[in-house]
N, C-alpha and C positions, 0 to 999 in steps of 0.2 A: 292389957288384955285385948284381944281381937274382938271387934264388934260383930254382933249377929246381924246378918243381912238377909233380906228375902231373896229368892231366886231371881226376881225381876231386877232388884238392885245389883246383884252380882252380874247379871247379863248386861246391864247398862254400864257399869263401871269397867268391865273387862271384856269388850267385844272381841270375838274371834280368838278366844284364848281357852286353854285347858285350865280347869280349876280343881284344886284339892280342897274339899270342904270338910272341916272338922265338926264333930257333934251335930250332924245334920238332923233337922226335924223333918219327918216324912209323913206323907198321907198314908191312908190304909193300903193304897196300891204301891207304896214305896217310892212315890214321886217326891223328890227333894223340894221342900217348901222354903227352908231357910237354914242358915248355918254360918260358921266362921270360915272365912277364906284363909287357908293356911299357905297356899301357893297359887300363883297364876302365871301363865306364860304361854308362848306360842307353840311350844313343842310338848307333845304328849310324853315323849321319852324323858325330857327334862323334868316334867311334873313327877313322873315315877321315881326319878333319881332323887329329887328333892324330898319326896315322901320317905325315902330310906334314911335321909339325914335328919329328919325331924323327930322329936319325941313322939312316940306312937299314941295317937288319940284312941280312946276306947271305941269310938265309931267314926267312920269317915265315908265320904262319897267322892266320886269324880264327876265332872260335868264339863261339857264343851259348849261354849256360848255362840259358836258360829254355825254355819250351815254345812251339813254333811253332803258330799257329792251324791248325785242321784244313783250312781252305780255302786255305792258302798254297801258292803255286806256287814251286818252286825250279828255277832254270835253271843248269846247269853248263856 
């Protein structure tokens, strides 16, 4: 079974990578606090492809451990 890691442990173990987190525990504001790393890698597209190939977790989150470019636009 995959161990549950805090978001700080995930950031430390997988710098500058895209992370698929299974069974995330979140704060009231939906900030990921901890969860199980189901996939990690340098490519966001590869993370999404891996997600399609894994058994579907009931809940999941995605997280990037690197720095986003200053001119990047995020749409929620």
